[in-house]
N, C-alpha and C positions, 0 to 999 in steps of 0.2 A: 966671173966674167963681169967687166965693168959696164956701166950704162952706156958709155960712149961706144964701146965695142958692139953692144947689142944694137944701138941705133945705126951703126955703120952697116951691120949685116942686114938689118931691115931695109935700109935704103938702097943698098947696092946688090942685094942677093936676088936670086931667081924667085919669082913670086907665083902663087897659084892664080890662074886666070879668073876664077870666080870671086875669091875673097880678097885678092891682092896681098895676101899674107905670104911670107917666105914659105917655100914648099918643102917637101920631104928631103930632097937632095941638099938644099941649103941648110936644113936642120942638121943633117948628118955631118956636113962640112963644118958647121958652126960648133957642134958638139965636140968634134974631134980636135978643134983648134982653140978651145976656150978652157977656162978654169972653172966653169960652172960646176956647182956641187948639189944642185937641186933640180929635179925634173918631175913634171906632172904630165901624164898622158890623159886626155879627155876624149870620151865619145858620148854620143847622144843615144840614150836607151830607145830602141825601136825606131830609129830615124827612117829606116826603109819604109815604115808604115806611111810616112808623110808622102813619099814619092808614089807609093802604091795608091793612096787615097786621093791625092790632089794633083798628081802629075809632076813631072820632073821640073817644069818651069816654076811652079809654086814651091817645090822642094828646094830649088836653088835659092829662091827668095828667103825661105826659112833659114837656110844655111848662112846666107849673108847676115841676117839678123843675129843669128847665134854667134857668128865670128865677131860682129861689132860689140856684142855684149861681153864676150871674153876679152877683147882688146881693152875695153873700158875698165874692166876690173883688174887687169894685169898690165897697166900702163908702164910700169917700171921694170918689166921683165921681157924676155924674148918670147913672142907668140908666133907659132908656126902652124900652118895648115898642111897636115900630112897627106890629105886626100880623103874623099868621102866625108864622113862625119867625125874624123879623127883630127885632134889638135894637140899641140905640145906647148908647154910653158917651161922655159929654161931660165934659171936664175943663178946668180953667183953669191959670193959671200957678203956682198953689200946689202943683200936682203936677209934679214934675220929669219932663222928657221920658224920661230913662232909666228912671225908676221906672214910668212909664206903659207903656212898651214891654215892660219886664220882666214886668209884671203880665199884659199881653196874651199874651206867649209862655208864661207859666206856665199861663194859662187854656187855651190851645191844648193843651198837654201833658195837663192834667188831664182835659179833655173827651175827648181821644183815647184815654186809657188807663183811665179810671174808668167802668165800666159802670153802667147804670141797670137795676134789677130790674123786669121787667115780666112779669106772669103766669108766674112761675117761669122766666123766661128773662132772660139778661143781654144787654142791647143797648148799643151804643155810639152816642153822638151827637156825632161830631167837628164842630168849628166851621170856618168859613171867615171870615176877618176882613180888612177893608180899613181902613187907618188914614190919616188926614190930619192933619198937624201944621203950624201956622203959616200957613195960607192964609186969605185973606179969605173965600172961599167954601168952608168946611170940608165941607159936605154934598156939593157937587158933586165935590170931589176924593176924598172917602171912598167915594162911590158908584163913581167911576171905578176906585179901587184895588181894591174887592171884585170888580168885573167883570173886571178884569185878572187877579186871582188865580184866578178861575174859568176864564178863558180859557186860561191856561197851566198849570192844574192845581196851583196852590200853595194852601197853607192860609192864608198871610199875605202881604199886600202893604202896604208902608208908603211913603207919599209925604210928604217933609219939605221944606218951602219953604226951609229953611236949607241943604239939600244939593242938589248937582246932580241933576237928574232929567229924565226924558223924559216926565213927566206932562203931558199936553195933551189934556183931554177933548174940546175942539172938533175938534182934528185927528183924534182917534180916531173921532169921530162921522162925519166926512167920509170916513174910510177905510172904515167899515162900509157906508156908502151905496154907495161905489165897488165894494166887494166884492160886495154884493148884486146890483148891476147886472151885474158880471162873471159871477156864478154863473147868473143868469137867462139871460144871453146864451149861456153854455156849454150850458145845458139845451136851449135852442131849436136850437142848431147842432150838437148831439151831440159836444161836445168833452170829455166825461168818458170816460176810458179806464180799462181794467183792466190793471194790471201784475201780474206774478207773481214770487215769490222762492222758490227751492228750499228744501225741508226734506229734508236729507240723512240717509240711514240706512234700513235695511230693504230689502225686495225690491221693494215697489211704489213707484213715483215719487210724490212728494208736493210740492205747492206751496201757498203762501198767496196769495190774491187780494187786491190792494191797489188802491184808487182813486187816480187822478191827474187833474188838470185841465190841459188843453192850452190855453194862451193863444193869441190870434190871431197872435202872432209866433212860434208853435211852441214856446215855452218850456213845460216841464213843471213843474207846481206840486205840492208835497207837500200832503197833506190837513191837515197841521198848520196850514197857513196859511189854509185856507178852510172846513173843516168846522164850526168854531164859528160862523162867519158864516152858513153854510147853516142851522144849527139855529135861530139867532136869527130868521132870515127865513122859517122854516117851509118850507125847501126840502130839508131833509135826507132826507125820505121819498122824494122823486123820485130822489135820488142812490143811495139804497139799492136801489131797484128797478132802476136801470140796471146796477149791479154784478151783481145776481142774474141779470138777463136775459142779459147778455153773458157772464158766467162759465159759466152753465149751458149756454148754446148752444154755447160753444166746447168744453167738456169732454164734451158729450153722447156723442161717438163716440171718446173717448180713454181708454186704460187708466190714467188718472192719478187719484190721490186729491187733492182740492183743498179748501181751506178758505175760508170767507167769515166776516167779522166781523159780529156782531150786538150791538147795545146793548140795555139794558133797555127803552128807548123802542121799539126795533124789535119786541121780543117782546111788549110790552103793546099794540101797535097792531094791531088786527084786520085792517086793510087790508094791512099789510105781511106779516103771518102768512099770510093767504089767498094773497097773491101768491107768497110763497115756496113754499107747498105746491103751488099750481097749476103753477109752473114745474118743481118737483121731479118731479112726475108726468109733465108734458109731455115733459121731456127724459130721464127715466129715470136720474137721477144719484144717487138716494138712497144707494146702497151705496158710492158713492165720495165723498160729501159729508162734510166736517167743518165743524161750526159752532163758531166760536170766540166765547166770551163773556168779558168782562173781570171779573176779581176786584174786589170792593169796591163794586159798584153796588147791593148789597142784593138781588141776584137770588134768593138762596136763600130769602128771606122771602115770596116771592110764589107762591101756589098755582097761579096761571095759568102762571107760568114753568115750574114743575116739571111741570105737565101737558103743556105744549108740548114740553119736552125729552123727556119720556117718550114722546110721540107720535113724535117724530123718531127716537128710538132703536128704536122698534118697527118703523120702516120701514128700518132699517139705517144710519141716519145716525149718525156718531160726534160726540162732544162734546169740545171742548178748552177748558180754562181758560187764558185769555191773561194775561200779565203777573203770574203768581203770584209772590208775594214782595213786592208793593207793599202799601201800606195796612196793614190789620190781618189778616194772613193767618192762617187756621186750617184744619187738616186736615179738620175736620168739614164744612166748606164743600164740599170735594171729594167726600166720601162722599155728602152730601145730593144733589148734582147728578149723581152717578153718571158722572163724567167718564171719558173714555177716555184723554185726553192732558192732561198738565200742562206748560204752557209757562212755564219759569222766567224771571222778568223779567231783562232785560238789565242792570239796576242791580246785580244779584248776580253776573252772569256776566262782565261786562267786566273785573273785577279778580280773578277767581277764582284765577288763576295766581300772584297775589302778595298776596292778602288772606286770612289764615287764618280770620277770622271768617266772611266770605262763603262760603268753602269749607265750613266746618262746617255753616252753614245749608243749603247746597245738598245736602250729604251726608244731612242729616236728611230733606229733601224726597224725595230719591231712595229712601231706605230705606222711607219710608212708602208711596210710590207702588208700589214693588215688592211690598210686602206686600198691597196691595189690588188688584193687577193693573192698574195704570195705567202708561202709557208716559210718559217724560219727554222734553221738548224744550228744548234750550238756545238762547235767543235772543241776538242780538248777538255771535255768535262772529266776532270781527274779525280774528284772527290765529292762527297755528299754536300758540303756547304755550297760548292759551285753549282751543283745540280739543283738544289733547292732554290737558290737565288734565280737561276735561269727559269725554272718552272714558275716561280712567283711573278716574274716579269711577263710571262705569257708566251715563251718560246715553244714552238710546236714539237720539235724533235731534238734528240740529244745523241752525241757521239763522243766516245772517249774511254779511257782506261777504267773509269769508275764502273762501266758496264762490262767491257771485255777488251782484250787485246786482239790485234789482227791475228788470224789463224788460217791455216791452209783451207782452201775453198771446200774440200770434201769433208772437212771436220766441223 
């Protein structure tokens, strides 16, 4: 697609009323009648958090700023606003593939580290991008790319028809249908199990509760393979309640502290919150319960979340921040959530015995945690050198395959 063709579409096409960019219908028409061979789909990670926290008027202003930033970086390509926080970048052969990808990567970095000022606060609006290059059906493959990026937790996924790839949207769709059937069947036949892994250190035994799926052939499946399918099929809530029920019932009469993982969706869903509180009182486990929440979900921006965590702490429940050190870590996050434990992400721990930078970052986390009275937990402690380095630095607790692998709760 030539630049003059893009300019024509931008000038005379239907536009989105908020950003004044060509809208989804104009994008579809342009794509169908052009020779474009490169497409990037962009969305903003957690954009709905902004509307929820600041209101839709402020959310619209943030969206305008985002659209202006995108237009500035892709001045020589077609930029479209597909609706909500979704944008599309369409380019033809006049833009080299390497240049297009380099601009995409630069855009990712810029959005991830350049805050937007909102009501005297600095907020970040990191992007997730799916790119398709050289396919007959660019839109289908770009949509597949961005879904895959979300599924595996990446910011960018590129599918290039000129390179070997496993990109197969039809095959993936069939796989998702099969997984949904497997999950529904497992729910009906009670094949979701709770596993535990030890958290070593201190006088009181501690474990983390982890969900596993048992297939009909007795194979045990990691949540990495099925949880995203469960969320897509609206079955995640049922799995969360199973873990709560089984874990609370098992530890009701045991002198062990145990943790369960809650997502932002769990905490904002009143049904799940009510179920958690009901079972907490039924089994009397509050003072031995640790609730783990993951850094980077925008949790600290929700008044409902802060109120919920405050309620839990008033009942004796402890709070742990999981995977700290991923995303855009900040210590203010820990203070705002009044965490009891900081679980340092395995990406920092696994090479701490031979990577000076990772070691320095972890040392800073430990020093801060000690000053504010929080305990630290090293995740992914896989061998003795890692353990000894973590212990030397003053980390309080340790978790990983060096000590034990996750095993069924009753074993």
